[in-house]
C-alpha positions as CSV (number, residue, x, y, z in Angstrom):
1,X,3.4,12.9,-17.4
2,X,5.7,14.3,-14.7
3,X,6.0,11.2,-12.6
4,X,6.3,9.3,-15.6
5,X,9.6,10.7,-16.9
6,X,10.8,10.9,-13.3
7,X,10.4,7.0,-13.2
8,X,11.8,6.2,-16.4
9,X,14.7,8.9,-16.0
10,X,15.2,6.8,-12.5
11,X,15.1,3.4,-14.2
12,X,17.9,4.4,-16.5
13,X,19.8,5.4,-13.8
14,X,19.8,2.7,-12.2
15,X,20.0,0.4,-15.1
16,X,23.4,2.2,-15.6
17,X,24.5,1.7,-11.9
18,X,23.7,-1.8,-11.7
19,X,24.8,-3.4,-14.8
20,X,28.4,-3.5,-14.1
21,X,28.1,-4.2,-10.7
22,X,25.3,-7.3,-11.2
23,X,27.5,-10.2,-10.4
24,X,29.2,-8.3,-7.7
25,X,25.6,-8.5,-6.0
26,X,25.5,-12.3,-6.6
27,X,28.2,-12.5,-4.0
28,X,27.8,-9.9,-1.8
29,X,27.2,-11.7,1.7
30,X,25.0,-8.6,2.5
31,X,22.3,-9.2,-0.1
32,X,22.7,-13.2,-0.5
33,X,22.5,-13.9,3.0
34,X,20.3,-13.0,6.2
35,X,17.1,-14.6,8.3
36,X,15.0,-12.3,6.1
37,X,15.8,-14.8,3.4
38,X,14.0,-17.7,5.2
39,X,11.2,-15.9,6.3
40,X,10.2,-15.0,2.9
41,X,10.5,-18.8,2.0
42,X,8.3,-19.9,5.1
43,X,5.5,-16.7,4.5
44,X,5.0,-18.6,1.2
45,X,1.1,-20.5,0.6
46,X,1.8,-23.6,2.4
47,X,0.1,-26.1,-0.4
48,X,3.2,-25.0,-2.9
49,X,0.6,-23.5,-5.8
50,X,1.4,-19.8,-5.5
51,X,2.5,-17.5,-8.4
52,X,5.2,-14.8,-7.0
53,X,6.7,-12.0,-8.4
54,X,10.1,-10.7,-6.8
55,X,10.3,-6.6,-7.8
56,X,13.5,-5.4,-7.8
57,X,15.3,-8.6,-8.2
58,X,18.9,-7.6,-8.1
59,X,20.7,-10.8,-8.3
60,X,17.6,-13.2,-7.7
61,X,18.5,-13.8,-3.6
62,X,14.8,-13.4,-2.5
63,X,13.5,-15.2,-5.7
64,X,16.0,-17.9,-5.2
65,X,14.4,-18.3,-1.3
66,X,10.5,-18.4,-2.1
67,X,11.3,-20.7,-5.5
68,X,11.2,-24.0,-3.6
69,X,7.8,-23.2,-2.0
70,X,6.1,-21.6,-5.0
71,X,4.5,-23.3,-8.6
72,X,6.0,-20.1,-10.5
73,X,8.4,-17.4,-9.7
74,X,8.9,-14.1,-11.8
75,X,12.2,-12.3,-10.5
76,X,11.5,-8.7,-12.2
77,X,13.9,-6.3,-12.4
78,X,14.6,-3.1,-15.3
79,X,18.6,-4.3,-15.3
80,X,19.4,-6.5,-18.2
81,X,22.5,-7.4,-16.7
82,X,21.0,-8.3,-13.5
83,X,18.5,-10.8,-15.4
84,X,21.0,-12.5,-16.9
85,X,22.7,-13.4,-13.6
86,X,19.6,-14.0,-12.1
87,X,18.6,-16.8,-15.1
88,X,22.5,-18.3,-14.9
89,X,22.0,-18.9,-11.4
90,X,18.7,-20.6,-11.5
91,X,19.4,-22.7,-14.1
92,X,22.9,-24.0,-11.8
93,X,20.7,-24.5,-8.8
94,X,18.2,-26.5,-11.1
95,X,14.8,-23.8,-10.5
96,X,12.8,-24.7,-13.6
97,X,10.3,-23.1,-12.1
98,X,12.0,-19.5,-12.0
99,X,11.5,-16.9,-14.8
100,X,12.8,-13.4,-15.6
101,X,11.1,-10.2,-16.9
102,X,12.4,-6.8,-17.4
103,X,10.2,-4.0,-16.2
104,X,10.2,-0.8,-13.9
105,X,8.5,-0.8,-10.7
106,X,6.3,1.6,-11.6
107,X,4.8,0.2,-14.8
108,X,4.9,-4.0,-14.8
109,X,3.7,-5.5,-18.1
110,X,2.0,-8.3,-16.0
111,X,-2.3,-8.6,-16.3
112,X,-4.5,-7.9,-13.1
113,X,-3.9,-10.1,-10.5
114,X,-1.4,-12.0,-11.8
115,X,0.2,-13.4,-8.2
116,X,-0.7,-14.6,-5.2
117,X,2.5,-12.9,-3.6
118,X,4.8,-10.3,-4.4
119,X,8.0,-9.5,-2.6
120,X,10.3,-7.0,-2.8
121,X,13.9,-7.0,-0.9
122,X,16.0,-4.3,-0.8
123,X,15.1,-2.4,-3.9
124,X,12.5,0.1,-2.7
125,X,14.6,3.2,-2.2
126,X,15.5,2.9,-6.1
127,X,12.1,3.7,-6.9
128,X,11.4,6.9,-8.0
129,X,7.6,6.7,-8.0
130,X,6.8,4.6,-5.1
131,X,3.1,5.6,-4.7
132,X,3.1,4.4,-8.4
133,X,5.0,1.3,-7.8
134,X,2.6,0.3,-4.7
135,X,-0.6,0.7,-7.0
136,X,0.9,-1.5,-10.1
137,X,1.9,-3.7,-7.1
138,X,-1.9,-3.8,-6.0
139,X,-3.3,-4.0,-9.3
140,X,-1.2,-7.3,-10.2
141,X,-1.4,-8.9,-6.5
142,X,-4.8,-11.5,-6.7
143,X,-7.4,-10.3,-4.1
144,X,-6.3,-11.7,-0.4
145,X,-2.6,-11.8,-2.2
146,X,0.1,-11.3,0.8
147,X,3.2,-8.2,-0.2
148,X,6.6,-8.5,1.7
149,X,8.5,-5.4,1.8
150,X,12.3,-5.6,3.0
151,X,14.5,-2.2,2.6
152,X,16.8,-0.1,4.2
153,X,14.9,2.6,6.4
154,X,15.3,6.0,7.0
155,X,15.8,7.7,10.6
156,X,12.9,9.6,12.1
157,X,15.6,12.2,13.4
158,X,15.7,14.7,10.7
159,X,19.5,15.6,11.5
160,X,20.5,11.8,11.3
161,X,18.4,10.5,8.8
162,X,19.8,13.6,6.5
163,X,23.4,12.4,6.7
164,X,22.3,8.7,5.5
165,X,20.2,9.9,2.8
166,X,23.3,11.8,1.7
167,X,26.1,9.1,1.9
168,X,23.1,7.2,0.0
169,X,23.4,9.1,-2.9
170,X,26.9,9.8,-3.2
171,X,27.7,5.9,-3.2
172,X,24.8,5.4,-5.8
173,X,23.5,7.8,-7.9
174,X,20.3,5.8,-8.4
175,X,19.3,6.1,-4.8
176,X,15.8,7.9,-4.2
177,X,15.2,7.6,-0.4
178,X,15.1,5.1,2.7
179,X,11.9,5.4,3.9
180,X,11.0,5.9,7.8
181,X,9.0,2.4,9.4
182,X,6.3,5.1,9.7
183,X,6.4,6.5,6.3
184,X,6.1,2.6,5.0
185,X,2.9,2.2,7.1
186,X,1.4,5.2,5.9
187,X,2.4,4.2,2.1
188,X,0.9,0.8,2.3
189,X,-2.1,1.8,3.8
190,X,-2.4,4.9,1.3
191,X,-2.0,1.9,-1.5
192,X,-4.7,0.0,0.1
193,X,-2.5,-2.4,1.8
194,X,-3.2,-3.6,5.3
195,X,-0.1,-4.4,7.4
196,X,-0.7,-7.8,9.4
197,X,3.4,-8.0,10.7
198,X,6.5,-5.1,10.6
199,X,10.0,-6.3,12.1
200,X,13.3,-4.3,12.2
201,X,16.9,-5.5,12.3
202,X,20.4,-4.0,12.2
203,X,22.5,-4.7,9.1
204,X,26.5,-3.9,9.7
205,X,28.1,-2.7,6.5
206,X,31.8,-3.0,6.0
207,X,32.7,0.2,4.0
208,X,35.1,-1.0,1.7
209,X,33.3,-3.5,0.6
210,X,29.7,-1.1,0.1
211,X,31.7,1.5,-2.2
212,X,33.3,-1.2,-3.8
213,X,30.1,-3.3,-4.9
214,X,28.5,-0.3,-6.7
215,X,32.1,1.2,-7.9
216,X,32.0,4.2,-6.4
217,X,34.5,7.1,-8.2
218,X,37.3,7.7,-5.5
219,X,35.9,11.4,-5.4
220,X,32.3,10.4,-4.0
221,X,34.4,7.7,-1.8
222,X,36.0,11.0,-0.6
223,X,33.3,12.9,0.0
224,X,31.7,10.1,2.0
225,X,34.5,9.7,4.7
226,X,34.5,13.5,4.7
227,X,31.0,13.7,5.6
228,X,31.4,11.0,8.5
229,X,34.1,12.7,9.4
230,X,32.5,15.9,10.3
231,X,29.5,14.0,11.6
232,X,27.9,15.2,14.8
233,X,27.8,13.1,17.9
234,X,24.7,11.9,17.9
235,X,24.8,11.0,13.5
236,X,27.7,8.9,14.3
237,X,26.5,6.7,17.3
238,X,23.1,6.2,15.6
239,X,24.8,4.6,13.1
240,X,27.5,3.0,15.2
241,X,30.0,4.9,12.6
242,X,33.8,3.2,12.9
243,X,36.9,4.5,12.6
244,X,37.3,2.9,9.1
245,X,34.0,4.3,8.5
246,X,32.1,1.1,8.4
247,X,28.8,1.4,9.8
248,X,25.3,-0.4,10.5
249,X,21.3,0.5,8.7
250,X,18.6,-0.2,10.0
251,X,15.9,-2.7,8.1
252,X,12.5,-3.4,8.0
253,X,10.5,-6.2,6.9
254,X,6.2,-5.3,6.3
255,X,4.3,-7.8,5.7
256,X,0.6,-6.9,3.9
257,X,-2.6,-8.2,2.4
258,X,-3.8,-7.0,-0.7
């Protein structure tokens, strides 16, 4: 019961946070571009018959990337404003095989084995109960189906990681945790997935756009700047901090089979 309550609370916070920022995520270069989007499309089954789920779809960039390669794509998110942005953009692009559904990752309203592929991009660090979400993904994924997780990664060094998690939470109160690559492999294995491929890359983050996109309050922006300014050199070097507080994030992709 506690896990369910926490998950529900997390969904409410995420909905409140992202509802007002939905349109900005559609136009965000950080989210709308990247080699990982092309890779997602390449990972769709070649026959074009896949039923795919974009879980925690946000503004829909992953769904838009895979829709031309799938028979049907369901873009799923707990935030109604995000889903409205996705539906409008899908119509503008002529993606008639893309539908939207409102749900939290921890409680999916789909039948067992409903999808041949599940993708989630830059969303899982908001999920309050990651174990429950992975269990739901496992349930709705057809036998032999493929899961692709793309997310910001935590750092294995506790000092470096603590600073990252702190600025993430100050910027966005729906943030839960960026897991390390090792944690992701462990979590996926525990959920019954076999990881077949992993990759990592660096993502430059322009500070002003990063906080503006989430409409971070001025007091929290000041706290982030203060935290960065007083960070040990090891932290500053790890995240390649710039004088204007811009920095770099580690991102990872995990391809797994159910």
